KOLMAR-827796 format. One record per atom (N, C-alpha, C): residue number from 1; atom name; x, y, z. Coordinates in Angstrom, 3 decimals, padded with zeros to 6 digits. Layout:
<rs>
<r><nr>NUM</nr><atom>CA</atom><x>X</x><y>Y</y><z>Z</z></r>
...
</rs>
This chain:
<rs>
<r><nr>1</nr><atom>N</atom><x>-068.804</x><y>-027.426</y><z>011.326</z></r>
<r><nr>1</nr><atom>CA</atom><x>-067.746</x><y>-026.678</y><z>011.924</z></r>
<r><nr>1</nr><atom>C</atom><x>-067.847</x><y>-025.199</y><z>011.791</z></r>
<r><nr>2</nr><atom>N</atom><x>-067.474</x><y>-024.605</y><z>012.639</z></r>
<r><nr>2</nr><atom>CA</atom><x>-067.258</x><y>-023.071</y><z>012.485</z></r>
<r><nr>2</nr><atom>C</atom><x>-066.413</x><y>-022.543</y><z>011.382</z></r>
<r><nr>3</nr><atom>N</atom><x>-066.630</x><y>-021.603</y><z>010.873</z></r>
<r><nr>3</nr><atom>CA</atom><x>-066.048</x><y>-020.990</y><z>009.615</z></r>
<r><nr>3</nr><atom>C</atom><x>-064.517</x><y>-020.509</y><z>010.115</z></r>
<r><nr>4</nr><atom>N</atom><x>-064.515</x><y>-019.769</y><z>011.256</z></r>
<r><nr>4</nr><atom>CA</atom><x>-063.538</x><y>-019.340</y><z>011.918</z></r>
<r><nr>4</nr><atom>C</atom><x>-062.224</x><y>-020.372</y><z>012.263</z></r>
<r><nr>5</nr><atom>N</atom><x>-062.788</x><y>-021.478</y><z>012.712</z></r>
<r><nr>5</nr><atom>CA</atom><x>-061.889</x><y>-022.561</y><z>013.200</z></r>
<r><nr>5</nr><atom>C</atom><x>-061.413</x><y>-023.269</y><z>011.813</z></r>
<r><nr>6</nr><atom>N</atom><x>-062.302</x><y>-023.263</y><z>010.856</z></r>
<r><nr>6</nr><atom>CA</atom><x>-061.777</x><y>-023.973</y><z>009.524</z></r>
<r><nr>6</nr><atom>C</atom><x>-060.698</x><y>-022.983</y><z>008.777</z></r>
<r><nr>7</nr><atom>N</atom><x>-060.937</x><y>-021.682</y><z>008.972</z></r>
<r><nr>7</nr><atom>CA</atom><x>-059.954</x><y>-020.782</y><z>008.404</z></r>
<r><nr>7</nr><atom>C</atom><x>-058.582</x><y>-020.726</y><z>009.249</z></r>
<r><nr>8</nr><atom>N</atom><x>-058.582</x><y>-021.105</y><z>010.488</z></r>
<r><nr>8</nr><atom>CA</atom><x>-057.418</x><y>-021.047</y><z>011.255</z></r>
<r><nr>8</nr><atom>C</atom><x>-056.728</x><y>-022.297</y><z>010.954</z></r>
<r><nr>9</nr><atom>N</atom><x>-057.568</x><y>-023.408</y><z>010.828</z></r>
<r><nr>9</nr><atom>CA</atom><x>-057.089</x><y>-024.845</y><z>010.313</z></r>
<r><nr>9</nr><atom>C</atom><x>-056.260</x><y>-024.559</y><z>008.970</z></r>
<r><nr>10</nr><atom>N</atom><x>-056.652</x><y>-023.944</y><z>007.954</z></r>
<r><nr>10</nr><atom>CA</atom><x>-056.294</x><y>-023.926</y><z>006.715</z></r>
<r><nr>10</nr><atom>C</atom><x>-054.952</x><y>-023.018</y><z>006.782</z></r>
<r><nr>11</nr><atom>N</atom><x>-055.100</x><y>-021.853</y><z>007.613</z></r>
<r><nr>11</nr><atom>CA</atom><x>-054.013</x><y>-021.037</y><z>007.691</z></r>
<r><nr>11</nr><atom>C</atom><x>-052.699</x><y>-021.676</y><z>008.217</z></r>
<r><nr>12</nr><atom>N</atom><x>-053.011</x><y>-022.567</y><z>009.091</z></r>
<r><nr>12</nr><atom>CA</atom><x>-052.030</x><y>-023.478</y><z>009.920</z></r>
<r><nr>12</nr><atom>C</atom><x>-051.367</x><y>-024.304</y><z>008.945</z></r>
<r><nr>13</nr><atom>N</atom><x>-052.210</x><y>-025.058</y><z>008.110</z></r>
<r><nr>13</nr><atom>CA</atom><x>-051.634</x><y>-025.829</y><z>007.048</z></r>
<r><nr>13</nr><atom>C</atom><x>-050.836</x><y>-025.175</y><z>006.116</z></r>
<r><nr>14</nr><atom>N</atom><x>-051.292</x><y>-023.886</y><z>005.871</z></r>
<r><nr>14</nr><atom>CA</atom><x>-050.503</x><y>-023.136</y><z>004.801</z></r>
<r><nr>14</nr><atom>C</atom><x>-048.966</x><y>-022.838</y><z>005.197</z></r>
<r><nr>15</nr><atom>N</atom><x>-049.045</x><y>-022.714</y><z>006.377</z></r>
<r><nr>15</nr><atom>CA</atom><x>-047.733</x><y>-022.115</y><z>007.345</z></r>
<r><nr>15</nr><atom>C</atom><x>-046.718</x><y>-023.281</y><z>007.463</z></r>
<r><nr>16</nr><atom>N</atom><x>-047.200</x><y>-024.389</y><z>007.317</z></r>
<r><nr>16</nr><atom>CA</atom><x>-046.354</x><y>-025.516</y><z>007.500</z></r>
<r><nr>16</nr><atom>C</atom><x>-045.289</x><y>-025.516</y><z>006.340</z></r>
<r><nr>17</nr><atom>N</atom><x>-044.025</x><y>-025.965</y><z>006.795</z></r>
<r><nr>17</nr><atom>CA</atom><x>-042.961</x><y>-025.987</y><z>005.815</z></r>
<r><nr>17</nr><atom>C</atom><x>-042.878</x><y>-027.302</y><z>005.025</z></r>
<r><nr>18</nr><atom>N</atom><x>-042.632</x><y>-027.319</y><z>003.786</z></r>
<r><nr>18</nr><atom>CA</atom><x>-042.557</x><y>-028.538</y><z>003.119</z></r>
<r><nr>18</nr><atom>C</atom><x>-041.370</x><y>-029.389</y><z>003.636</z></r>
<r><nr>19</nr><atom>N</atom><x>-041.491</x><y>-030.820</y><z>003.454</z></r>
<r><nr>19</nr><atom>CA</atom><x>-040.580</x><y>-031.592</y><z>003.646</z></r>
<r><nr>19</nr><atom>C</atom><x>-039.503</x><y>-031.913</y><z>002.566</z></r>
<r><nr>20</nr><atom>N</atom><x>-038.304</x><y>-031.617</y><z>002.833</z></r>
<r><nr>20</nr><atom>CA</atom><x>-037.234</x><y>-031.947</y><z>001.628</z></r>
<r><nr>20</nr><atom>C</atom><x>-037.251</x><y>-033.460</y><z>001.169</z></r>
<r><nr>21</nr><atom>N</atom><x>-037.133</x><y>-033.543</y><z>-000.184</z></r>
<r><nr>21</nr><atom>CA</atom><x>-037.174</x><y>-034.793</y><z>-000.706</z></r>
<r><nr>21</nr><atom>C</atom><x>-035.783</x><y>-035.406</y><z>-000.745</z></r>
<r><nr>22</nr><atom>N</atom><x>-035.644</x><y>-036.613</y><z>-000.292</z></r>
<r><nr>22</nr><atom>CA</atom><x>-034.471</x><y>-037.434</y><z>-000.060</z></r>
<r><nr>22</nr><atom>C</atom><x>-034.559</x><y>-038.643</y><z>-000.912</z></r>
<r><nr>23</nr><atom>N</atom><x>-033.593</x><y>-038.776</y><z>-001.791</z></r>
<r><nr>23</nr><atom>CA</atom><x>-033.705</x><y>-040.060</y><z>-002.503</z></r>
<r><nr>23</nr><atom>C</atom><x>-033.426</x><y>-041.300</y><z>-001.669</z></r>
<r><nr>24</nr><atom>N</atom><x>-034.068</x><y>-042.459</y><z>-001.832</z></r>
<r><nr>24</nr><atom>CA</atom><x>-033.915</x><y>-043.565</y><z>-001.108</z></r>
<r><nr>24</nr><atom>C</atom><x>-032.478</x><y>-044.225</y><z>-001.540</z></r>
<r><nr>25</nr><atom>N</atom><x>-031.886</x><y>-044.830</y><z>-000.776</z></r>
<r><nr>25</nr><atom>CA</atom><x>-030.504</x><y>-045.549</y><z>-000.936</z></r>
<r><nr>25</nr><atom>C</atom><x>-030.991</x><y>-046.696</y><z>-002.181</z></r>
<r><nr>26</nr><atom>N</atom><x>-030.086</x><y>-047.014</y><z>-002.921</z></r>
<r><nr>26</nr><atom>CA</atom><x>-030.069</x><y>-047.908</y><z>-003.996</z></r>
<r><nr>26</nr><atom>C</atom><x>-029.902</x><y>-049.336</y><z>-003.015</z></r>
<r><nr>27</nr><atom>N</atom><x>-030.954</x><y>-050.171</y><z>-003.415</z></r>
<r><nr>27</nr><atom>CA</atom><x>-030.828</x><y>-051.521</y><z>-002.533</z></r>
<r><nr>27</nr><atom>C</atom><x>-029.525</x><y>-052.492</y><z>-003.069</z></r>
<r><nr>28</nr><atom>N</atom><x>-028.906</x><y>-053.051</y><z>-002.021</z></r>
<r><nr>28</nr><atom>CA</atom><x>-027.857</x><y>-054.083</y><z>-002.494</z></r>
<r><nr>28</nr><atom>C</atom><x>-028.334</x><y>-055.122</y><z>-003.186</z></r>
<r><nr>29</nr><atom>N</atom><x>-027.306</x><y>-056.010</y><z>-003.680</z></r>
<r><nr>29</nr><atom>CA</atom><x>-027.720</x><y>-057.183</y><z>-004.420</z></r>
<r><nr>29</nr><atom>C</atom><x>-028.462</x><y>-058.120</y><z>-003.295</z></r>
<r><nr>30</nr><atom>N</atom><x>-027.745</x><y>-058.157</y><z>-002.132</z></r>
<r><nr>30</nr><atom>CA</atom><x>-028.297</x><y>-059.128</y><z>-000.958</z></r>
<r><nr>30</nr><atom>C</atom><x>-029.540</x><y>-058.623</y><z>-000.796</z></r>
<r><nr>31</nr><atom>N</atom><x>-030.098</x><y>-057.281</y><z>-000.620</z></r>
<r><nr>31</nr><atom>CA</atom><x>-031.334</x><y>-056.855</y><z>-000.276</z></r>
<r><nr>31</nr><atom>C</atom><x>-032.331</x><y>-057.513</y><z>-001.515</z></r>
<r><nr>32</nr><atom>N</atom><x>-031.953</x><y>-057.346</y><z>-002.779</z></r>
<r><nr>32</nr><atom>CA</atom><x>-032.820</x><y>-057.722</y><z>-003.856</z></r>
<r><nr>32</nr><atom>C</atom><x>-033.042</x><y>-059.190</y><z>-003.911</z></r>
<r><nr>33</nr><atom>N</atom><x>-032.103</x><y>-059.936</y><z>-003.330</z></r>
<r><nr>33</nr><atom>CA</atom><x>-032.297</x><y>-061.406</y><z>-003.199</z></r>
<r><nr>33</nr><atom>C</atom><x>-033.132</x><y>-062.055</y><z>-002.183</z></r>
<r><nr>34</nr><atom>N</atom><x>-033.595</x><y>-061.129</y><z>-001.118</z></r>
<r><nr>34</nr><atom>CA</atom><x>-034.248</x><y>-061.650</y><z>-000.095</z></r>
<r><nr>34</nr><atom>C</atom><x>-035.710</x><y>-062.101</y><z>-000.485</z></r>
<r><nr>35</nr><atom>N</atom><x>-036.063</x><y>-062.973</y><z>000.028</z></r>
<r><nr>35</nr><atom>CA</atom><x>-037.477</x><y>-063.539</y><z>-000.453</z></r>
<r><nr>35</nr><atom>C</atom><x>-038.300</x><y>-063.618</y><z>000.977</z></r>
<r><nr>36</nr><atom>N</atom><x>-039.670</x><y>-063.215</y><z>000.755</z></r>
<r><nr>36</nr><atom>CA</atom><x>-040.559</x><y>-063.493</y><z>002.085</z></r>
<r><nr>36</nr><atom>C</atom><x>-041.844</x><y>-064.193</y><z>001.604</z></r>
<r><nr>37</nr><atom>N</atom><x>-042.372</x><y>-064.630</y><z>002.651</z></r>
<r><nr>37</nr><atom>CA</atom><x>-043.803</x><y>-065.421</y><z>002.344</z></r>
<r><nr>37</nr><atom>C</atom><x>-044.706</x><y>-064.898</y><z>003.339</z></r>
<r><nr>38</nr><atom>N</atom><x>-046.047</x><y>-064.916</y><z>003.095</z></r>
<r><nr>38</nr><atom>CA</atom><x>-047.041</x><y>-064.325</y><z>003.944</z></r>
<r><nr>38</nr><atom>C</atom><x>-047.840</x><y>-065.606</y><z>004.489</z></r>
<r><nr>39</nr><atom>N</atom><x>-047.790</x><y>-065.481</y><z>005.979</z></r>
<r><nr>39</nr><atom>CA</atom><x>-048.529</x><y>-066.672</y><z>006.667</z></r>
<r><nr>39</nr><atom>C</atom><x>-049.563</x><y>-065.968</y><z>007.441</z></r>
<r><nr>40</nr><atom>N</atom><x>-050.352</x><y>-066.888</y><z>007.891</z></r>
<r><nr>40</nr><atom>CA</atom><x>-051.516</x><y>-066.495</y><z>008.700</z></r>
<r><nr>40</nr><atom>C</atom><x>-051.139</x><y>-066.993</y><z>010.229</z></r>
<r><nr>41</nr><atom>N</atom><x>-051.160</x><y>-066.018</y><z>011.186</z></r>
<r><nr>41</nr><atom>CA</atom><x>-050.676</x><y>-066.559</y><z>012.530</z></r>
<r><nr>41</nr><atom>C</atom><x>-052.041</x><y>-067.175</y><z>013.356</z></r>
<r><nr>42</nr><atom>N</atom><x>-051.986</x><y>-067.490</y><z>014.596</z></r>
<r><nr>42</nr><atom>CA</atom><x>-052.914</x><y>-067.984</y><z>015.441</z></r>
<r><nr>42</nr><atom>C</atom><x>-054.243</x><y>-067.261</y><z>015.489</z></r>
<r><nr>43</nr><atom>N</atom><x>-054.079</x><y>-065.964</y><z>015.338</z></r>
<r><nr>43</nr><atom>CA</atom><x>-055.203</x><y>-065.138</y><z>015.617</z></r>
<r><nr>43</nr><atom>C</atom><x>-055.739</x><y>-064.744</y><z>014.039</z></r>
<r><nr>44</nr><atom>N</atom><x>-055.357</x><y>-065.351</y><z>013.052</z></r>
<r><nr>44</nr><atom>CA</atom><x>-055.868</x><y>-064.966</y><z>011.679</z></r>
<r><nr>44</nr><atom>C</atom><x>-055.338</x><y>-063.724</y><z>011.153</z></r>
<r><nr>45</nr><atom>N</atom><x>-054.263</x><y>-063.196</y><z>011.759</z></r>
<r><nr>45</nr><atom>CA</atom><x>-053.769</x><y>-062.035</y><z>011.030</z></r>
<r><nr>45</nr><atom>C</atom><x>-052.488</x><y>-062.418</y><z>010.107</z></r>
<r><nr>46</nr><atom>N</atom><x>-052.346</x><y>-061.712</y><z>009.091</z></r>
<r><nr>46</nr><atom>CA</atom><x>-051.158</x><y>-062.041</y><z>008.117</z></r>
<r><nr>46</nr><atom>C</atom><x>-049.874</x><y>-061.575</y><z>008.678</z></r>
<r><nr>47</nr><atom>N</atom><x>-048.999</x><y>-062.356</y><z>008.361</z></r>
<r><nr>47</nr><atom>CA</atom><x>-047.375</x><y>-062.178</y><z>008.971</z></r>
<r><nr>47</nr><atom>C</atom><x>-046.542</x><y>-062.321</y><z>007.905</z></r>
<r><nr>48</nr><atom>N</atom><x>-045.673</x><y>-061.658</y><z>007.784</z></r>
<r><nr>48</nr><atom>CA</atom><x>-044.569</x><y>-061.712</y><z>006.647</z></r>
<r><nr>48</nr><atom>C</atom><x>-043.298</x><y>-062.410</y><z>007.372</z></r>
<r><nr>49</nr><atom>N</atom><x>-042.822</x><y>-063.468</y><z>006.674</z></r>
<r><nr>49</nr><atom>CA</atom><x>-041.669</x><y>-064.024</y><z>007.276</z></r>
<r><nr>49</nr><atom>C</atom><x>-040.718</x><y>-064.209</y><z>006.209</z></r>
<r><nr>50</nr><atom>N</atom><x>-039.309</x><y>-064.015</y><z>006.426</z></r>
<r><nr>50</nr><atom>CA</atom><x>-038.389</x><y>-064.096</y><z>005.474</z></r>
<r><nr>50</nr><atom>C</atom><x>-037.968</x><y>-065.442</y><z>005.436</z></r>
<r><nr>51</nr><atom>N</atom><x>-037.891</x><y>-065.877</y><z>004.026</z></r>
<r><nr>51</nr><atom>CA</atom><x>-037.401</x><y>-067.446</y><z>003.738</z></r>
<r><nr>51</nr><atom>C</atom><x>-035.970</x><y>-067.478</y><z>003.528</z></r>
<r><nr>52</nr><atom>N</atom><x>-035.389</x><y>-068.355</y><z>004.285</z></r>
<r><nr>52</nr><atom>CA</atom><x>-033.747</x><y>-068.818</y><z>004.157</z></r>
<r><nr>52</nr><atom>C</atom><x>-033.562</x><y>-069.516</y><z>002.844</z></r>
<r><nr>53</nr><atom>N</atom><x>-032.920</x><y>-068.945</y><z>002.028</z></r>
<r><nr>53</nr><atom>CA</atom><x>-032.378</x><y>-069.596</y><z>000.844</z></r>
<r><nr>53</nr><atom>C</atom><x>-031.117</x><y>-070.367</y><z>001.151</z></r>
<r><nr>54</nr><atom>N</atom><x>-031.132</x><y>-071.586</y><z>000.449</z></r>
<r><nr>54</nr><atom>CA</atom><x>-029.951</x><y>-072.362</y><z>000.567</z></r>
<r><nr>54</nr><atom>C</atom><x>-028.884</x><y>-072.139</y><z>-000.413</z></r>
<r><nr>55</nr><atom>N</atom><x>-027.575</x><y>-071.690</y><z>-000.021</z></r>
<r><nr>55</nr><atom>CA</atom><x>-026.703</x><y>-071.198</y><z>-001.002</z></r>
<r><nr>55</nr><atom>C</atom><x>-026.281</x><y>-072.505</y><z>-001.971</z></r>
<r><nr>56</nr><atom>N</atom><x>-026.551</x><y>-073.728</y><z>-001.512</z></r>
<r><nr>56</nr><atom>CA</atom><x>-025.865</x><y>-074.861</y><z>-002.209</z></r>
<r><nr>56</nr><atom>C</atom><x>-026.716</x><y>-075.261</y><z>-003.510</z></r>
<r><nr>57</nr><atom>N</atom><x>-028.147</x><y>-074.783</y><z>-003.636</z></r>
<r><nr>57</nr><atom>CA</atom><x>-028.960</x><y>-075.178</y><z>-004.592</z></r>
<r><nr>57</nr><atom>C</atom><x>-028.676</x><y>-074.426</y><z>-005.763</z></r>
</rs>
């Protein structure tokens, strides 16, 4: 890579503004009680599925 191009790239990175930090929202009790399971689809790729919980149990 050419040194001038590298210098320009570094200069561009240095001029970028920082991203303000935002705290994530606290999860609700309902969010914390969600359950998931990992399955493999027909193509062999992993897929996450939410498990429905019985409230009577």
